[in-house]
A tleap script that builds the chain and sets N, CA, C and O, in Angstrom:
source leaprc.protein.ff14SB
mol = sequence {
  NMET PRO ASN ASN ASP ASP LYS LYS GLU LEU
  LEU LYS LEU ALA ASN ARG ILE LYS ALA LEU
  ARG LYS GLU ARG ASN LEU THR GLN GLU ASP
  CYS PHE ASN ASP THR GLY ILE HIE PHE ALA
  ARG ILE GLU GLN GLY LYS ARG ASN ILE SER
  TYR LEU THR LEU ILE SER ILE CYS LYS TYR
  PHE ASP ILE THR PRO ASN SER PHE LEU LYS
  CPHE
}
set mol.1.N position { 11.540 0.019 -17.144 }
set mol.1.CA position { 11.684 -1.165 -16.368 }
set mol.1.C position { 12.392 -0.831 -14.996 }
set mol.1.O position { 13.548 -0.415 -15.065 }
set mol.2.N position { 11.834 -0.967 -13.823 }
set mol.2.CA position { 12.488 -0.704 -12.578 }
set mol.2.C position { 13.740 -1.318 -12.144 }
set mol.2.O position { 13.774 -2.544 -12.248 }
set mol.3.N position { 14.736 -0.756 -11.699 }
set mol.3.CA position { 15.990 -1.460 -11.371 }
set mol.3.C position { 15.736 -2.174 -10.134 }
set mol.3.O position { 14.634 -2.133 -9.587 }
set mol.4.N position { 16.806 -2.883 -9.635 }
set mol.4.CA position { 16.622 -3.764 -8.477 }
set mol.4.C position { 16.393 -2.868 -7.161 }
set mol.4.O position { 15.735 -3.315 -6.221 }
set mol.5.N position { 16.877 -1.782 -7.139 }
set mol.5.CA position { 16.746 -0.862 -5.878 }
set mol.5.C position { 15.258 -0.416 -5.875 }
set mol.5.O position { 14.605 -0.415 -4.831 }
set mol.6.N position { 14.729 -0.030 -7.099 }
set mol.6.CA position { 13.289 0.315 -7.242 }
set mol.6.C position { 12.370 -0.867 -6.797 }
set mol.6.O position { 11.373 -0.652 -6.107 }
set mol.7.N position { 12.734 -2.143 -7.215 }
set mol.7.CA position { 12.022 -3.304 -6.931 }
set mol.7.C position { 11.930 -3.500 -5.429 }
set mol.7.O position { 10.928 -3.901 -4.837 }
set mol.8.N position { 13.052 -3.181 -4.900 }
set mol.8.CA position { 13.184 -3.455 -3.321 }
set mol.8.C position { 12.274 -2.460 -2.612 }
set mol.8.O position { 11.528 -2.802 -1.694 }
set mol.9.N position { 12.361 -1.268 -3.055 }
set mol.9.CA position { 11.370 -0.210 -2.533 }
set mol.9.C position { 9.924 -0.414 -2.634 }
set mol.9.O position { 9.138 -0.167 -1.719 }
set mol.10.N position { 9.565 -0.933 -3.932 }
set mol.10.CA position { 8.237 -1.246 -4.162 }
set mol.10.C position { 7.668 -2.322 -3.172 }
set mol.10.O position { 6.572 -2.211 -2.621 }
set mol.11.N position { 8.584 -3.441 -2.995 }
set mol.11.CA position { 8.320 -4.483 -2.120 }
set mol.11.C position { 8.105 -4.125 -0.642 }
set mol.11.O position { 7.231 -4.580 0.096 }
set mol.12.N position { 9.063 -3.222 -0.340 }
set mol.12.CA position { 8.859 -2.528 1.085 }
set mol.12.C position { 7.593 -1.891 1.266 }
set mol.12.O position { 6.993 -1.993 2.336 }
set mol.13.N position { 7.134 -1.232 0.285 }
set mol.13.CA position { 5.872 -0.509 0.304 }
set mol.13.C position { 4.731 -1.634 0.349 }
set mol.13.O position { 3.853 -1.603 1.211 }
set mol.14.N position { 4.793 -2.554 -0.562 }
set mol.14.CA position { 3.803 -3.518 -0.597 }
set mol.14.C position { 3.676 -4.393 0.769 }
set mol.14.O position { 2.586 -4.774 1.196 }
set mol.15.N position { 4.750 -4.629 1.318 }
set mol.15.CA position { 4.679 -5.365 2.664 }
set mol.15.C position { 4.074 -4.360 3.703 }
set mol.15.O position { 3.314 -4.844 4.541 }
set mol.16.N position { 4.303 -3.140 3.737 }
set mol.16.CA position { 3.673 -2.218 4.613 }
set mol.16.C position { 2.207 -2.183 4.544 }
set mol.16.O position { 1.457 -2.141 5.520 }
set mol.17.N position { 1.877 -2.203 3.359 }
set mol.17.CA position { 0.356 -2.059 3.140 }
set mol.17.C position { -0.351 -3.226 3.475 }
set mol.17.O position { -1.395 -3.205 4.128 }
set mol.18.N position { 0.263 -4.385 2.988 }
set mol.18.CA position { -0.339 -5.708 3.456 }
set mol.18.C position { -0.386 -5.971 4.827 }
set mol.18.O position { -1.357 -6.557 5.305 }
set mol.19.N position { 0.700 -5.548 5.616 }
set mol.19.CA position { 0.725 -5.669 7.164 }
set mol.19.C position { -0.333 -4.743 7.639 }
set mol.19.O position { -0.929 -5.134 8.642 }
set mol.20.N position { -0.676 -3.673 7.172 }
set mol.20.CA position { -1.639 -2.734 7.725 }
set mol.20.C position { -2.941 -3.452 7.579 }
set mol.20.O position { -3.681 -3.608 8.550 }
set mol.21.N position { -3.235 -3.889 6.395 }
set mol.21.CA position { -4.443 -4.648 5.842 }
set mol.21.C position { -4.743 -5.747 6.765 }
set mol.21.O position { -5.900 -5.855 7.169 }
set mol.22.N position { -3.829 -6.590 7.155 }
set mol.22.CA position { -3.890 -7.769 7.836 }
set mol.22.C position { -4.127 -7.395 9.358 }
set mol.22.O position { -5.022 -7.937 10.006 }
set mol.23.N position { -3.412 -6.590 9.810 }
set mol.23.CA position { -3.632 -6.105 11.220 }
set mol.23.C position { -5.125 -5.706 11.539 }
set mol.23.O position { -5.552 -5.725 12.693 }
set mol.24.N position { -5.881 -5.350 10.476 }
set mol.24.CA position { -7.219 -4.936 10.669 }
set mol.24.C position { -8.119 -6.014 10.084 }
set mol.24.O position { -9.331 -5.869 9.921 }
set mol.25.N position { -7.500 -6.993 9.814 }
set mol.25.CA position { -8.443 -8.139 9.500 }
set mol.25.C position { -9.152 -7.806 8.159 }
set mol.25.O position { -10.265 -8.317 8.035 }
set mol.26.N position { -8.728 -7.082 7.191 }
set mol.26.CA position { -9.288 -6.737 5.968 }
set mol.26.C position { -8.824 -7.594 4.859 }
set mol.26.O position { -7.652 -7.971 4.844 }
set mol.27.N position { -9.667 -7.935 3.917 }
set mol.27.CA position { -9.122 -8.502 2.762 }
set mol.27.C position { -9.021 -7.510 1.678 }
set mol.27.O position { -9.533 -6.395 1.772 }
set mol.28.N position { -8.310 -7.946 0.566 }
set mol.28.CA position { -7.976 -7.019 -0.536 }
set mol.28.C position { -9.282 -6.631 -1.172 }
set mol.28.O position { -9.333 -5.511 -1.679 }
set mol.29.N position { -10.322 -7.386 -1.214 }
set mol.29.CA position { -11.523 -7.019 -1.702 }
set mol.29.C position { -12.369 -6.021 -0.726 }
set mol.29.O position { -13.094 -5.164 -1.232 }
set mol.30.N position { -12.255 -6.157 0.661 }
set mol.30.CA position { -12.787 -5.258 1.660 }
set mol.30.C position { -12.152 -3.884 1.284 }
set mol.30.O position { -12.871 -2.888 1.204 }
set mol.31.N position { -10.945 -3.829 1.076 }
set mol.31.CA position { -10.141 -2.606 0.746 }
set mol.31.C position { -10.510 -1.883 -0.490 }
set mol.31.O position { -10.623 -0.657 -0.499 }
set mol.32.N position { -10.712 -2.677 -1.612 }
set mol.32.CA position { -11.155 -2.275 -3.018 }
set mol.32.C position { -12.488 -1.687 -2.729 }
set mol.32.O position { -12.696 -0.548 -3.148 }
set mol.33.N position { -13.440 -2.320 -2.056 }
set mol.33.CA position { -14.762 -1.872 -2.016 }
set mol.33.C position { -14.844 -0.575 -1.246 }
set mol.33.O position { -15.727 0.233 -1.533 }
set mol.34.N position { -13.970 -0.328 -0.281 }
set mol.34.CA position { -14.043 0.809 0.564 }
set mol.34.C position { -13.185 2.038 -0.132 }
set mol.34.O position { -13.381 3.204 0.209 }
set mol.35.N position { -12.426 1.752 -0.921 }
set mol.35.CA position { -11.592 2.796 -1.547 }
set mol.35.C position { -11.570 2.998 -2.976 }
set mol.35.O position { -11.286 4.052 -3.544 }
set mol.36.N position { -11.939 1.747 -3.584 }
set mol.36.CA position { -11.514 1.878 -5.175 }
set mol.36.C position { -10.209 1.562 -5.729 }
set mol.36.O position { -9.965 1.516 -6.935 }
set mol.37.N position { -9.316 1.327 -4.711 }
set mol.37.CA position { -7.947 1.157 -4.944 }
set mol.37.C position { -7.703 -0.293 -5.054 }
set mol.37.O position { -8.142 -1.024 -4.165 }
set mol.38.N position { -7.013 -0.817 -6.104 }
set mol.38.CA position { -6.649 -2.323 -6.282 }
set mol.38.C position { -5.420 -2.549 -5.533 }
set mol.38.O position { -4.318 -2.241 -5.987 }
set mol.39.N position { -5.599 -3.096 -4.360 }
set mol.39.CA position { -4.492 -3.384 -3.458 }
set mol.39.C position { -3.741 -4.608 -3.903 }
set mol.39.O position { -2.555 -4.716 -3.591 }
set mol.40.N position { -4.329 -5.515 -4.592 }
set mol.40.CA position { -3.541 -6.720 -5.185 }
set mol.40.C position { -2.250 -6.392 -5.834 }
set mol.40.O position { -1.164 -6.880 -5.521 }
set mol.41.N position { -2.478 -5.482 -6.807 }
set mol.41.CA position { -1.181 -5.133 -7.532 }
set mol.41.C position { -0.313 -4.465 -6.821 }
set mol.41.O position { 0.887 -4.643 -7.032 }
set mol.42.N position { -0.726 -3.624 -5.902 }
set mol.42.CA position { 0.258 -2.923 -5.073 }
set mol.42.C position { 0.897 -3.746 -4.164 }
set mol.42.O position { 2.112 -3.622 -4.007 }
set mol.43.N position { 0.174 -4.689 -3.448 }
set mol.43.CA position { 0.787 -5.719 -2.640 }
set mol.43.C position { 1.693 -6.767 -3.286 }
set mol.43.O position { 2.420 -7.455 -2.569 }
set mol.44.N position { 1.678 -6.904 -4.514 }
set mol.44.CA position { 2.611 -7.734 -5.296 }
set mol.44.C position { 3.936 -6.970 -5.752 }
set mol.44.O position { 4.879 -7.552 -6.287 }
set mol.45.N position { 3.904 -5.608 -5.482 }
set mol.45.CA position { 5.021 -4.846 -5.916 }
set mol.45.C position { 5.101 -4.629 -7.332 }
set mol.45.O position { 6.185 -4.482 -7.898 }
set mol.46.N position { 3.910 -4.601 -7.974 }
set mol.46.CA position { 3.891 -4.364 -9.303 }
set mol.46.C position { 3.428 -3.089 -9.710 }
set mol.46.O position { 3.433 -2.763 -10.897 }
set mol.47.N position { 2.971 -2.241 -8.672 }
set mol.47.CA position { 2.516 -0.843 -9.004 }
set mol.47.C position { 3.127 0.031 -8.322 }
set mol.47.O position { 3.105 -0.153 -7.105 }
set mol.48.N position { 3.756 1.073 -8.766 }
set mol.48.CA position { 4.299 2.242 -8.046 }
set mol.48.C position { 3.157 3.189 -8.011 }
set mol.48.O position { 2.677 3.678 -9.033 }
set mol.49.N position { 2.711 3.449 -6.743 }
set mol.49.CA position { 1.582 4.284 -6.523 }
set mol.49.C position { 1.801 5.808 -6.557 }
set mol.49.O position { 2.928 6.253 -6.342 }
set mol.50.N position { 0.945 6.480 -6.774 }
set mol.50.CA position { 1.027 7.980 -6.742 }
set mol.50.C position { 0.909 8.435 -5.331 }
set mol.50.O position { 0.485 7.745 -4.403 }
set mol.51.N position { 1.339 9.710 -5.260 }
set mol.51.CA position { 1.207 10.547 -3.988 }
set mol.51.C position { -0.278 10.529 -3.622 }
set mol.51.O position { -0.522 10.188 -2.465 }
set mol.52.N position { -1.221 10.812 -4.343 }
set mol.52.CA position { -2.551 10.922 -3.992 }
set mol.52.C position { -3.105 9.477 -3.571 }
set mol.52.O position { -3.921 9.400 -2.654 }
set mol.53.N position { -2.697 8.431 -4.185 }
set mol.53.CA position { -2.974 7.089 -3.806 }
set mol.53.C position { -2.400 6.830 -2.484 }
set mol.53.O position { -3.049 6.145 -1.694 }
set mol.54.N position { -1.197 7.326 -2.136 }
set mol.54.CA position { -0.713 7.139 -0.762 }
set mol.54.C position { -1.427 7.821 0.277 }
set mol.54.O position { -1.625 7.291 1.370 }
set mol.55.N position { -1.843 9.032 -0.030 }
set mol.55.CA position { -2.638 9.825 0.851 }
set mol.55.C position { -3.990 9.086 0.979 }
set mol.55.O position { -4.445 8.986 2.118 }
set mol.56.N position { -4.580 8.638 0.108 }
set mol.56.CA position { -5.805 7.743 0.313 }
set mol.56.C position { -5.712 6.623 1.243 }
set mol.56.O position { -6.487 6.419 2.177 }
set mol.57.N position { -4.623 5.853 0.892 }
set mol.57.CA position { -4.405 4.718 1.712 }
set mol.57.C position { -4.129 5.051 3.193 }
set mol.57.O position { -4.531 4.364 4.132 }
set mol.58.N position { -3.431 6.132 3.294 }
set mol.58.CA position { -3.209 6.591 4.737 }
set mol.58.C position { -4.481 7.046 5.505 }
set mol.58.O position { -4.682 6.790 6.692 }
set mol.59.N position { -5.225 7.671 4.786 }
set mol.59.CA position { -6.645 8.087 5.281 }
set mol.59.C position { -7.428 6.893 5.698 }
set mol.59.O position { -8.006 6.836 6.784 }
set mol.60.N position { -7.434 5.875 4.753 }
set mol.60.CA position { -8.220 4.747 4.988 }
set mol.60.C position { -7.739 4.019 6.155 }
set mol.60.O position { -8.558 3.378 6.813 }
set mol.61.N position { -6.458 4.041 6.508 }
set mol.61.CA position { -5.977 3.307 7.486 }
set mol.61.C position { -5.848 4.150 8.868 }
set mol.61.O position { -5.425 3.669 9.919 }
set mol.62.N position { -6.280 5.479 8.690 }
set mol.62.CA position { -6.085 6.352 9.703 }
set mol.62.C position { -4.712 6.392 10.353 }
set mol.62.O position { -4.556 6.254 11.567 }
set mol.63.N position { -3.643 6.604 9.416 }
set mol.63.CA position { -2.357 6.953 9.783 }
set mol.63.C position { -1.863 8.163 8.942 }
set mol.63.O position { -2.307 8.453 7.831 }
set mol.64.N position { -0.918 8.811 9.590 }
set mol.64.CA position { -0.133 9.826 8.767 }
set mol.64.C position { 0.803 9.267 7.881 }
set mol.64.O position { 1.390 8.211 8.114 }
set mol.65.N position { 0.994 10.113 6.628 }
set mol.65.CA position { 1.989 9.577 5.803 }
set mol.65.C position { 3.383 9.420 6.402 }
set mol.65.O position { 4.130 8.565 5.926 }
set mol.66.N position { 3.772 10.170 7.390 }
set mol.66.CA position { 5.084 9.981 8.112 }
set mol.66.C position { 5.128 8.491 8.818 }
set mol.66.O position { 6.063 7.693 8.751 }
set mol.67.N position { 3.835 8.318 9.533 }
set mol.67.CA position { 3.873 7.009 10.176 }
set mol.67.C position { 3.901 5.932 9.062 }
set mol.67.O position { 4.660 4.975 9.218 }
set mol.68.N position { 3.104 6.017 7.912 }
set mol.68.CA position { 3.140 5.120 7.033 }
set mol.68.C position { 4.597 4.691 6.559 }
set mol.68.O position { 5.015 3.537 6.466 }
set mol.69.N position { 5.258 5.835 6.289 }
set mol.69.CA position { 6.697 5.628 5.676 }
set mol.69.C position { 7.722 5.252 6.818 }
set mol.69.O position { 8.899 5.261 6.459 }
set mol.70.N position { 7.504 4.970 7.947 }
set mol.70.CA position { 8.315 4.442 8.959 }
set mol.70.C position { 8.339 2.963 8.921 }
set mol.70.O position { 7.917 2.378 9.918 }
set mol.71.N position { 8.791 2.240 7.866 }
set mol.71.CA position { 8.816 0.772 7.762 }
set mol.71.C position { 10.086 0.198 7.560 }
set mol.71.O position { 10.203 -1.024 7.461 }
savepdb mol mol.pdb
quit
């Protein structure tokens, strides 16, 4: 079970992904269809993504991991 600090970090990640998606006028379904990644669970802060998922998301949004993590 994640502690409160972990939950806060997952919510920061969730908000960053959601903001990137909305900036590009994409739905969660669009993102899933393009990547196979379930954005809904990530954006709810319920899923701690792997490094490879992070890399895939960065490639999808055409940003570097460093840029992504500056939130």
